[in-house]
N, C-alpha and C positions, 0 to 999 in steps of 0.2 A: 649714256654711261651709268647714270644713277639707276635707271631701270634695269640695265644688265646686271649691275652689282646686286641690286635688291633681289632680282630673279635668281642669281647665282647663290646668294645666301639662303634664300628660301628653299632652293633645291637641295642644297647641302644639308639643311636642317631636316628636310623631308626624308632624304636618304638615310641620315643618321637615325632619325626616329623610327623609320621602317626597319632598319637593321637591328636596333635595340629591341623593338617589339618582337620581331621574329626570333631573335636570339633568346630572349627571356621565355618565350613560349616553348621553344625547343628544349631549353634547359629544364623547364618545369615538366615537360613530357618525359624526358629521359630520367629525371629524378623520380617521377611517379612510377615509371616502369621498374626501375631499380628497387624501389621500396616494396613494390608488390612481389617481386621475385626473391629478394634477399630477406625480406621481413626482419629488418634490424630493430634493435631496441632503441637506438639513437637516431639522429637525423641523417638524411641522405642529401648530398649536394652534388650538382652537376654543373660543369662550366665548359663553355665552348671557348677554346683558346686561340683559334685561328682568326686573323683579322677579317672583318666583315662576314663573320660566320652566319649572322642572321640572314643577310642577303643571299648567302650561298644555299641556305635551306630552300629558298624559292626555286633553285635550279637542281635540287636533289642532292646537294652536297652539304656536309656539316663541317668538315675539317677535323681538327684534333679535339678530343673530348676528355675531360677528367671527371671521374665519378668517385666519391668517397661515401662510405657508410660506416657508422659506428654501431657496435653491438650486434654483429652478425653471428648467428648460431650455426656452427658446422662441427660435426664429429665430436659432439659433447664438449665443445669449447666455444667461448665467445671471443670474437676478434673484430678489430677495426680493419676495414678493407679499403684500399685505394687502387683505382684502375686508370691507366692512361692509354687511350686508343688513338691511332693516327688515321687520317683520311677516311673518316666515317661518312657514310651516305645515309640519306633519310630512310632507306628501306632496311637498315640494320646490317650493313656490311662494312668492314674496316680493313685497313692496310696492316693490321697487327698492332701490337703494343706490349705493355708491361703492367704488372700489378704487384701489390704487396698485401700480406695479411699479418697483422701484429697481434700476438697473444700475450696478455699480461703475465707477469712473473708469478702472481698469486695462483693462476691456473696452471702454469708450468710446474710449480711446486707440487700441486695436488696430483698432477698426472705423471710424475716421474716414477711412481711405484717404488719398487725395491731399490732402484738406483738412487732415489732421493730420500730414502727413509730417514727422517729426522733432520733433513737438510732443507735450506731455503734457497731458491733459485735467484740468480741475478746475472748481470753481464759485465764484462770487462774486455775492452779491445776486441769486441766481436765474438769472444769465447763465452761459453756458458760457465758460470761460477756457482757451485753448490756449497753452501757453508752452514755450519751449525755444530751440534753435539750428537755423537752416535755412541751406541753400545751401552752396556750397564755402567761403565765408568764415566760416561758423559764426556768422551774425549772431544776436544775442539778440533774440527776437521774442515778443510777447505779443498774442494775438488775443482780442478779446471778441466773442462771438456770442450773438444772441438766439434763442429757441426759439418756434416757432409750431406750431399743430396744426390738423388737420382730423379728422373722426371716425375715420379709419383711417390716419393718417400724421402724422409731425412733420418740421419743416424747421429746419435749422440755418443761420442767416444771419449771417455775420461782419459786424460794424458798424464797429469801430475796430481799428487795429493800432498797437502801440508798437514802433518799430524804432529802436535806438540812442538811446533815451530821448526819442524824438519820436513823438507820437501823432497819427495821421492817420486819416481814414475809409478804409474798404476800397477805395472808388472812387478815392481820391487816391494810391494806391500807385504808379501809373505815373509820378508826378512825382518819385519817389525812385529814382534810377538803380540803387542797390544792391539795391532791393527790388522792382523792376518785375516780375521773374519770379514773384514770390509772388502777384500779383494774380489770375492765372488759376487758381491753386489754391484761392483763397478764394471761389469762386462758391458760392451757396446750395446746400445738399444736402438732398434730401428722402428720408426713410427710411419706406417703407411698412410697415404692420403687418398682415400677412396672417393669416387664420385666427382673427380675433376671434370669440368666441362670439356667438350671436344676442342682440341687445339690449344689447351692450357697445360703447361708443363712447369714443374718446379725447377728453378735454376740455381738457387742458393738459399742459405739460411744463416742468420747471424744473430747474436745477442745484442740488441739495441738498448737505448736508454730507457725505453718504455716497455720493453718486453721482447719476446722471441719474434723475429721478423722473417717471414717466408716470402721470397721473391719469385715471381712467375713470369714466363714469357707467354704471349698470346699470339697465335698464328693468324695470318691474314685470312679473311673469310667472314662468315656470319659472326656477329659480336656475341660474346658469352651471355646467354640468357635472351638473345634476340632483342637487345635494346635498340629502339628506333626513335627518331626525332619527329616522326609524322603523327 
């Protein structure tokens, strides 16, 4: 009985050690490939989240994978990227998944152009908030805008404007003599997302606590960028 118990414990330790070793190697390989392809400024992390993921790699399966990378440069913006893929295999095929890209509000402010001239971007309840002073009189203004998406673009549409503690819809600005010139600047603005990998589509956008968050769906098939665990 002691021999059986000892053998069982030793076998369990061996299996656990083998699983952890294979898992760490797979995570390191995935992180290295993601780093080479994304070329981020910050760190890249990869995690296998399926139980016994390390042992699965020996049979050609990895399971679910989470990859995050900070400081990825795309379309003249720097963003933090997070990807969750399901049923990944060691040859770079997945059952699909989701991803997010977060752009800091400092960059959103710079990229708003005429829509955000003199205003600073922020977020509230998922909507984009542009606030600051505009015009020669330096009027205090706060603009609330909703975000909508298509598979390859997002649109910023101002809905309400608070001027001198009075809130009106964007369409009613013409009725305020001091703010009539602001109406033309608050037309909806669409931002295209060019160069998305095959099978990746934008599904939603919202103003989060750390910046503008773009959410994506990832179709089943080859993983974006061909990430492999072998």
